[in-house]
N, C-alpha and C positions, 0 to 999 in steps of 0.2 A: 392539390398539391399533388404530384407526378414523382413515381418510383425513378422517374431518368433527371426528374429537375433536384430532388435531392443529391440524389448520385454526382452532377454536375455539380454542386454545392461543395460537394466532399471532394472533390476531384481539384475544385481549381484551389480549394486552400491547400491539397498536397502537393501539386503540380506547382504552385507557384504564379502562374498566370491562364489567364483563360486559353491561351496557344496550345500552352503544352498539355492543359486538362484535354483540349481537344482531339490533338492528340493518342494520348491515354484513351479514351473511349472512342476513336476511332469514328469520328463525326466532324465534321466541319466546323469550323471556326463560328462561320455563322451561324450554325445550328446551334451549335453550345450558346451562344448568345443571345438567342431567341429564348432557350429555355430558361437562361438568366432570368430577361426582362420578366418572363410568364409566371415565375416566378415570385420576383418582386412583384406585381399585380395582383397574386394571388392573398401576401402576405399585408399586403399594402404597406410595407415600408423597402427602401432603398436597403440593401443586400452588400454593392459590391462599392466602393471608393475607385472612378478609372481615373489611371490620368496617363501622362509620355512615359508613367515610368513605371507603369501596370497597375495590377489590383492590390487591394487592402480590405479589408470586411469594416462593414460599419457596427457600431454595438450592437444595433438590430442582427446583422450576416454574424458575427460573433453568438449572437443567443443561438442564433439557430442552426448555427453549425454544430455545435454539441448536440444537440437533439438530432440533426439529420443523422451523424455519426452511429448514435444508439437508434436510429429508426434503422439506419443499414444493416448494424448487429443483429437487428433484434429480427429482421428478416432473415439473416443467415442459421442465428440460431435454429432458426422455426423449418427450415427449411435440413439443417442437420437431425435437426427433433426428429421429424418426421422419416429419415432416412436408416436412424436409429429401429424405432418403432417396425417399419419394414425389412428392417433384418440386414438394410445396406449397411457396408464398413464407411470410416471416414470419422468415424466419433473422436473428437476434439474436446479437453478442459483445458481451461486456461486458469491459471488462479495467481494473485497474489498472496506472499504469504510471509509473514514478518519473522526474522532469522533467528530465531529462538527455536521454533517447529523445526526445522532443520537439523536441529541436534535434539531431537525431542521425537515427536509423534512419526514426522514425517519420513523418514527409510522405510519403517515397518508401512506407515498407510500404502508407498508408492509398492511394493511387493503387491500385498493384498490387492489393491487395483490393478496388476498389472497380470495376475490370477485370473479375477475376474472378467475383464474386459482386456484382454492380450493385444487387440490390434485398437484399441486405442489410443491416440495422440495426446500425450499429455503435456502441457507451459507452463514452466514455473517462474514467475516475476517474484527474485527476493525484492524486497522494498518495505518501507516502513509507512504510514499508513498515510503519508502525505502523498506516497504515488498510489498509492492505492485506491482513492478514493477520486481523485479524476477519472481513471483507467478504467471506473466502475461505470461513472456517468456515462462516458463517452462508449461503453459497450465492448471494450476491449479487455473485459475478465468476465468469467461465467461469475465469481465469488475472489472473495477477498479477506484473511484472518489477518487479524490484527489487533494491536495492544489502545483498544478507548471505550467508549459508552453511547450510548444512545446519546446523551446530552449534546456529546461533538460532535456527532453526526449532521449531515444536510440531510433536510426533510424527505427525500426522495430514496434516502438511505435505510435499510433498518440493519436492526443488531442485535444476533443471538449469541449472548456469554457465552462459554466453555467451560474456563475456570479462571479462577484467583490466577496473579501470576507477581509472583514476589520480584522487587528491583532491587538494586543497590547503589552504592558510589564504588568507585574502583577506580585502580590506574593500574603502571605497570609495578612489578614483582620488586620490592624495596624501596618505594616512593619516599622519602623524608618525612611525608605527611599522611603514610596507611595507616597509624598507630593513632591518630590526635584524635579525640574526642569530641572535642569543643569544635559547632560550625564554624566559632570564629577565626580559627586557625585555618580552613578552608578558603573564607573571603576573599583575600589577597593570590589564591592559588590562580593559575592559570585552567579555564575548563573547555570542552571542548561536548557539545551540545547541540540538539536539534531544537530548534524555538519555533518550530513550525507550529499553528493552533492546534491545541489537543497532542499534539505528540510529547514523548516523555520528557524531553527538557522541558518545555511549557509548562506539563503538571508539577515536576519539580519546582521548578521559579516558584510557582502560586502556591505550593505547599508551603516551601518555606515564609513566603509574606503572610499565606494566613498564620502560619505557626508564629508567626515575628522573628524568626531566625534572622542571620544574617545573609544573602543571597549573593553567588560570587558577580565579581564587579568587572572581568577577567575574562571573554566567552571566544573560542572558537568557533563559528554556525557550522555544523558540516550536515548533510543529509546521506551522506552513505553509512549501513551499519558496521563493514567489512574498513572502511576507512578510518572511522572513529575508534577502531579495535586497534589498527596497524600504529595510529599515532599515538595513543595509551600505550600501547607496548615501550615504541623508541622515542618518548618525548614524556616528560613531567603532567603533558595534559589529563587532567583530573574527567572521568565521567559517568554517566546514571544511565544503569539496563539493568537486562532481567540477569537475577541471580543464575537461574539454571545455566545459561548463557558462559557466566562467568566460570562456573565451577567442570565443565565439561572439559576434559580431557586434552581435548585437540581444538576445541574455538578458543577455551580461555587462558589458553600458553601466554606464560611472560604477564599474568594483569593476577591483584587479587583484592580481596573486598577492604575497604577502609572501615577503622575504627570507630567511626564520628557517632554521637549518638545525639538525638533519636535516629532512625533511619523512616526515611516515607511508606507510608501504609502502602499493601497490595494493592495493585491495578486488577484490568480484568483482561484476558481474549477473548476472542469471539470470534465468528464469523459476521463476513459485512458484505449485502448485496443489496441487487436494486428492488425496492420496495415492488411488487404487486407482478414482477417477471417472474415467471415459472422456470428452473432451472431444466436443463435437458436431463435424459435419465441419465447420461454419463455423468454428470455434473452432479446429481443427487446421489449418484451410488458415492463418489468421491467426498462431497460431506458427510453420508453416512457414514464412510468409514473413518473419517474424522474425528464425529464423533465418537463413536465406540474407541477408539484408542486414548482420546481423551479419558470417558470414561473407567476405562481399563487399568487407569495405573499411572498415566503420563498427566495428567490435572493435578495429580496427588504430586508431583515431581517439579510440576512448575511453578507450584504453589509453595513449596519449600522455604520456610524461614533460614535465613543463613545460620550455618554454624557458628559454635561458641568461640571467639577469638583469641590467638592470647595476650594476655595485655602485656607479659613481658617485653 
C-alpha cells in the first residue's frame, strides 16, 4: 500500500470522480485508475463501484477511506512535529470543543497559548461529541473536549476526564412550566434534544427510564448547540445542557433553569483523542494549558450545583 495510492483514494472521494481526482493530483486519468487497481489488488477487495454515472465506494472502500484519511493526517502531523522540533514555523493545533468551555476556560487558555506559541495557528471547531468523534477518527482533529465517558466511545479513542459537569433542564425565561416540580408535568411538553448515542439528550432519556420517570414524548432533534439555545429562547421548547452555560451572563440570556426534581446527576467533561497516537508539541502544550485551567478553578465552576430556586 503506497502513499500515492492512499492519496488517490481520498482524492476520488473528495472530488467525486476519477477524472476530477486526477486533475487535482496533476496526473493522467489512466495513471490514477492504475493506482486504484493496484490498491484493490493489494487489499484483496473491490473499493469502487464504477458505472456510467461515476464512482461510488463499496463497503470495503468506505472502511479503507476512513483509515486512509487518518494515515494522511498522521503523516502530515509527523512532518509538522519534525518542523516544530527543528525550530521551523507552521505549528497548527486543531481541536473540537464543547460550547461550555467557550464561556469558561477557553478564553484564558487561548491567551496563554498565544503567549507561549505566538506563531502557532489555532483551529477551533465547536461541536458536540457526535461531531468530534468522526473528525478524530478521520484525523481531522488533534484532540477533542467533550461530555462523555470511556464506555460511550469507540475502542480506538481514549478519554481522560477533566472534571464533573453539572447539567440542568431549562427553557425560556418565564416559561409556563419553569416552576413545575414533577416530571409528569413536563412529559407532554415539546423538547429539543440531541438524541445521538452518548449525547446529553440520549443520557437524559436513559436516566429517566432507569429512574422510572416519565420521558418526553414530543422531541425536536437538534445537533447544533447554538440553534438549541436560540429555539429555547424564542419558543416553549425545553432542553437539557450544562448549568454553567445557562448561568453565563451572555450565553444564558433569556433562559432559566427549571425547578423539576430530581435533576439528572452530573456528567463528565474530558479530553478525547486517538489511542496510541502522539500529540505534536503544540497540541500537547494546549492540552497542558487546558488541564491547568481546569485544576486551577474552572473545574469547580463547571461542577457547581444549581442555585436554590424561589418556589414563589
